[in-house]
C-alpha positions in Angstrom: -0.1 0.1 -0.3 1.2 3.7 -1.0 2.5 5.5 2.2 0.4 8.9 1.1 -2.9 6.7 1.1 -1.9 5.0 4.3 -1.4 8.7 5.9 -4.7 9.8 4.3 -6.9 6.7 5.4 -5.5 7.6 9.1 -6.6 11.4 8.5 -9.8 10.5 7.5 -10.4 8.3 10.4 -9.0 11.1 12.9 -11.5 13.7 11.2 -14.4 11.1 11.7 -13.3 10.4 15.1 -13.8 14.3 15.9 -16.9 14.9 14.1 -18.5 11.8 15.9 -17.5 12.8 19.3 -18.8 16.3 18.3 -22.1 15.3 17.5 -22.1 12.9 20.6 -21.6 15.7 22.7 -24.0 18.0 21.2 -26.7 15.2 21.3 -26.1 13.7 25.1 -26.2 17.5 25.9 -29.2 18.0 24.6 -30.9 14.9 25.5 -29.5 15.6 29.1 -31.2 19.0 29.2 -34.4 17.7 28.0 -34.6 14.8 30.6 -33.2 16.9 33.5 -30.2 14.9 34.0 -28.2 16.2 37.1 -24.7 18.1 36.6 -23.1 15.1 37.8 -24.3 13.0 35.0 -23.7 15.7 32.3 -20.5 16.1 33.7 -19.9 12.4 33.1 -20.6 12.8 29.5 -18.6 15.9 29.1 -15.3 14.1 30.3 -16.4 11.3 28.0 -16.2 13.9 24.9 -13.0 15.4 26.4 -11.3 11.8 26.4 -12.4 11.3 22.8 -11.0 14.7 21.6 -8.1 14.1 23.6 -7.6 10.6 21.6 -8.1 12.4 18.4 -5.5 14.9 19.6 -2.9 12.1 20.2 -3.5 10.6 17.3 -3.0 13.7 15.1 0.3 14.3 16.8 1.3 11.1 15.7 0.2 11.4 12.4 2.2 14.7 12.1 5.6 13.0 13.7 4.9 10.2 11.0 5.0 12.7 8.4 7.7 14.6 9.7 9.8 11.5 9.8 9.2 10.5 6.2 10.1 13.8 5.4 13.9 13.5 5.8 
């Protein structure tokens, strides 16, 4: 497999993760507000979303480092 297409595939996966976590976070916030969930329950889902965004950031960093290594 071509190295560029492998990196492109990883980039698309990261983009989908970011979009998915964002949609999840918005939906769960709306649902929690609609059903009157406690702040503690909402905070749990906020932390889960934060973990998802953190994982996406870590994956982006790894992809960036791989591209920097290939550059030389």
